[in-house]
C-alpha positions as CSV (number, residue, x, y, z in Angstrom):
1,M,-5.6,6.5,-19.2
2,V,-6.4,8.9,-16.3
3,S,-8.7,6.3,-14.8
4,E,-5.9,3.8,-14.9
5,I,-3.4,6.2,-13.2
6,I,-5.9,7.1,-10.4
7,K,-6.7,3.5,-9.7
8,E,-3.0,2.6,-9.7
9,L,-2.1,5.5,-7.3
10,R,-4.9,4.5,-5.0
11,E,-4.0,0.8,-5.0
12,Q,-0.2,1.4,-4.7
13,N,-0.9,3.4,-1.5
14,N,-3.3,0.9,-0.2
15,L,-6.1,3.3,-0.1
16,S,-9.8,2.4,-0.5
17,Q,-11.9,4.7,-2.8
18,E,-13.4,6.0,0.4
19,A,-10.1,6.8,1.9
20,L,-8.8,8.5,-1.2
21,A,-12.1,10.4,-1.4
22,K,-11.5,11.8,2.0
23,K,-8.0,12.9,1.3
24,L,-9.2,14.7,-2.0
25,E,-12.4,16.0,-0.3
26,V,-14.7,14.3,-2.8
27,T,-17.2,11.6,-2.5
28,Q,-16.5,7.8,-3.0
29,Q,-18.8,8.0,-6.1
30,V,-16.6,10.6,-7.6
31,I,-13.5,8.3,-7.2
32,A,-15.5,5.5,-8.8
33,R,-16.5,7.6,-11.8
34,W,-12.8,8.7,-12.2
35,E,-11.7,5.1,-12.0
36,S,-14.4,4.0,-14.5
37,G,-13.6,6.8,-16.9
38,Q,-17.0,8.4,-16.7
39,C,-15.4,11.7,-15.8
40,E,-12.0,13.3,-15.1
41,P,-10.8,15.3,-12.1
42,N,-11.2,19.0,-12.2
43,S,-8.3,21.5,-11.7
44,S,-9.0,21.7,-8.0
45,S,-8.7,17.9,-7.7
46,L,-5.6,17.8,-9.8
47,R,-3.9,20.3,-7.4
48,K,-4.8,18.0,-4.5
49,F,-3.3,14.9,-6.3
50,Y,-0.2,17.0,-6.5
51,E,-0.3,17.9,-2.8
52,I,-1.1,14.4,-1.6
53,F,1.1,12.3,-4.0
54,G,3.5,14.8,-5.5
55,I,2.2,14.0,-9.0
56,T,1.8,16.7,-11.5
57,P,-1.2,17.3,-13.6
58,N,0.8,16.2,-16.7
59,E,1.6,12.9,-15.0
60,I,-1.9,12.1,-13.9
61,L,-3.2,13.0,-17.4
62,G,-0.7,10.7,-18.9
63,I,1.3,13.4,-20.7
64,D,4.6,12.8,-18.7
65,E,5.9,9.6,-17.2
66,I,5.1,9.2,-13.5
67,K,8.1,9.5,-11.3
68,S,6.5,7.9,-8.1
69,L,3.1,6.4,-7.1
70,K,3.9,6.7,-3.4
71,M,2.4,9.4,-1.3
72,K,4.7,12.1,0.0
């Protein structure tokens, strides 16, 4: 579920994996692993998702419904 939300956020905002990686200060390989479900974002990355997209940790983890997929 987290992997799908990350990919959807990225695609809805017309970002490549590399562009999203730059915004989140991680590598493109990390984004690829998140999107494939190999691993999940840590707390620091979750905070950055909130800062960039306005999406709460509960939303990205699929606990709460996502209000918006667009960047702030």
